[in-house]
C-alpha positions in Angstrom: 14.9 19.1 34.2 14.8 19.3 30.5 17.1 21.6 28.7 15.4 24.1 26.2 16.3 24.3 22.7 18.3 26.9 20.9 16.8 29.1 18.8 17.9 30.0 15.3 16.5 32.7 13.5 15.7 32.8 10.1 18.1 35.4 8.8 20.8 33.5 11.1 20.0 30.2 9.4 19.8 31.7 5.8 23.3 33.2 6.5 24.6 29.6 7.1 22.9 28.3 4.4 24.3 30.8 2.1 27.6 29.7 2.9 27.2 26.3 1.8 28.4 25.8 -1.7 27.0 23.3 -4.5 28.6 22.7 -8.1 26.4 23.4 -10.6 28.2 20.3 -12.2 26.5 18.1 -9.2 23.3 19.7 -9.6 23.4 19.3 -13.1 24.3 15.6 -13.0 21.2 15.1 -10.3 19.1 16.7 -12.6 20.1 14.4 -15.4 19.9 11.4 -13.3 16.4 12.0 -12.5 15.0 12.6 -16.2 17.2 9.4 -17.3 15.7 7.1 -14.7 12.4 8.6 -14.9 12.4 7.7 -18.8 11.9 11.7 -19.7 14.0 11.3 -23.0 13.1 14.4 -24.8 13.7 16.6 -21.7 17.1 14.5 -21.3 18.1 15.6 -24.6 17.2 19.0 -24.5 19.2 19.4 -20.9 22.2 17.4 -22.4 22.5 20.1 -25.3 21.9 23.3 -23.1 23.8 22.3 -20.0 26.6 20.1 -21.5 25.7 17.1 -19.2 26.4 13.7 -20.5 24.1 11.2 -19.3 25.7 7.7 -18.0 23.8 5.6 -20.5 22.9 5.8 -24.5 19.6 8.1 -24.4 18.0 6.2 -27.1 17.7 3.1 -24.8 15.5 4.9 -22.6 13.0 5.1 -25.7 13.1 1.5 -25.4 12.5 1.1 -21.7 9.6 3.3 -22.2 8.0 1.3 -24.8 8.1 -1.8 -22.2 7.1 0.1 -19.6 4.0 1.8 -22.0 3.0 -2.0 -22.9 2.5 -3.1 -19.4 0.9 0.1 -18.4 -1.3 -0.8 -21.4 -2.0 -4.4 -20.8 0.1 -5.6 -23.6 2.0 -7.7 -21.6 3.0 -10.3 -24.1 4.3 -7.5 -26.4 6.3 -6.2 -23.5 8.0 -9.4 -22.9 9.0 -9.5 -26.5 10.7 -6.0 -26.1 12.5 -7.1 -22.9 13.8 -9.9 -24.6 14.8 -7.9 -27.7 16.7 -5.1 -25.1 18.1 -8.0 -23.1 17.1 -11.8 -22.7 18.9 -12.2 -19.8 16.8 -9.9 -17.7 14.3 -12.4 -17.6 16.1 -15.4 -17.6 17.8 -14.2 -14.4 14.9 -12.9 -12.6 12.4 -15.5 -12.0 10.6 -13.3 -9.9 9.8 -10.5 -12.6 9.0 -13.1 -15.4 5.8 -14.8 -12.9 5.1 -11.3 -12.2 4.7 -10.7 -15.9 3.0 -13.8 -16.6 0.5 -13.3 -13.5 -0.3 -10.1 -15.4 -1.1 -11.8 -18.2 -3.3 -14.1 -16.5 -5.0 -10.5 -14.7 -5.6 -9.4 -18.5 -7.1 -12.5 -19.9 -9.6 -12.1 -16.6 -10.3 -8.7 -17.2 -11.4 -9.0 -20.9 -13.6 -12.2 -20.1 -11.5 -14.9 -21.5 -12.3 -17.4 -18.9 -11.0 -20.7 -20.4 -7.9 -19.1 -21.7 -7.1 -17.8 -18.4 -7.6 -21.2 -17.0 -5.5 -22.7 -19.4 -2.6 -20.1 -18.7 -2.6 -20.4 -15.3 -2.8 -24.1 -15.5 0.1 -24.4 -18.0 2.5 -21.2 -17.6 1.9 -20.2 -14.1 0.7 -23.7 -12.0 4.7 -25.0 -12.3 6.2 -21.9 -11.4 3.7 -21.9 -8.3 5.0 -25.7 -7.4 8.4 -24.7 -6.9 7.9 -21.0 -5.2 5.2 -20.7 -2.4 5.1 -17.3 -2.7 4.1 -17.6 -6.4 2.0 -20.1 -5.3 0.0 -17.7 -3.0 0.0 -15.1 -5.6 -1.6 -17.5 -8.0 -4.2 -18.6 -5.9 -5.2 -14.7 -5.3 -5.2 -14.0 -8.9 -7.2 -17.1 -9.7 -9.7 -16.1 -7.2 -11.0 -13.7 -9.4 -12.6 -16.3 -11.4 -15.0 -17.1 -8.6 -16.7 -13.9 -8.6 -19.4 -12.3 -10.9 -18.9 -8.9 -9.3 -15.0 -7.9 -8.6 -16.1 -4.9 -6.6 -17.0 -7.0 -4.0 -14.0 -9.6 -4.4 -11.5 -9.4 -1.4 -8.8 -9.4 -4.5 -10.3 -7.1 -6.9 -7.5 -4.7 -6.3 -5.6 -7.1 -9.0 -7.9 -5.4 -11.7 -7.1 -1.9 -10.7 -4.5 0.0 -12.8 -2.5 0.3 -10.0 -1.6 -3.5 -10.5 -0.4 -2.9 -14.0 1.9 0.3 -12.5 3.3 -1.7 -9.9 4.5 -4.6 -12.6 5.4 -1.9 -15.0 7.6 -0.1 -12.2 9.4 -3.4 -11.5 10.2 -3.9 -15.1 11.5 -0.6 -15.4 13.9 -1.4 -12.3 15.1 -4.4 -13.9 15.9 -2.9 -17.1 17.9 -0.2 -15.3 19.8 -2.3 -13.1 20.7 -4.5 -16.2 22.1 -1.3 -18.0 24.3 -0.6 -14.7 22.0 2.3 -13.7 20.2 3.0 -10.4 16.7 1.6 -10.5 15.8 4.8 -8.6 16.4 8.7 -9.1 18.8 10.0 -6.5 16.5 13.4 -6.0 14.1 11.7 -3.9 16.5 9.9 -1.8 18.2 13.6 -1.3 14.7 14.8 -0.1 14.1 12.0 2.3 17.4 12.7 3.9 16.5 16.6 4.1 13.4 15.7 6.1 15.3 13.1 8.0 18.1 15.5 9.2 15.3 18.3 9.9 13.5 15.6 12.1 17.2 15.0 14.0 18.0 18.9 14.6 14.4 19.3 16.0 15.8 17.3 18.8 18.3 20.0 19.2 16.9 23.4 18.4 14.2 25.6 16.8 15.0 26.5 13.4 13.6 27.2 10.0 12.2 24.3 8.4 11.7 23.8 4.9 7.6 22.6 5.3 6.6 22.9 1.7 9.7 20.7 -0.5 7.9 22.1 -3.6 8.7 25.6 -2.9 11.8 25.2 -0.6 10.3 27.9 1.3 11.9 28.8 5.0 9.0 28.5 7.7 10.1 30.7 10.9 10.9 28.2 13.6 8.3 27.7 16.6 9.2 29.1 19.9 
């Protein structure tokens, strides 16, 4: 016989939540972590002056990191590589996968701009040797070069490589690598905490009916389903 769930009213749950104390200092650090990781340098500067919360990295490096990210997002991959090397040449020297993906993005941009001969030459000279050393690189290179076989990329099975989402994916990878080189988390802590909240709610669902937060943007408690 199944055991019925305990029902916790909204009022009772709110009383329990009110008993939980969170230090303002911890909340401020969480906000600063998000602003720094996501690259909101102006907001981070203002938040530091208003809250007195110090970031764990030099805010000037955020501007440099965002310049790299923007360059990739705009398709200026060569410029992005130069900027990464100006920041820290070890980033690409010690991360062959990241360097390959940047070079792959350069190849994609050449194909996008119709520079077919230059694209073939670049693929052969810069990417093919790396593909010989790594099977996954070779497979990615083959997928990219396959773009050249289609006049209408809208019907191409690998046409998504020309989508803006591919640039964003590469830009995010570069951004994460720079953050790691600065001994900073590559992902903000706030989304992880929200995921933990959802997980905890799902675990509680097995034991009780209680007010849930269904809309994370409002954090409004919903009455439990009875």
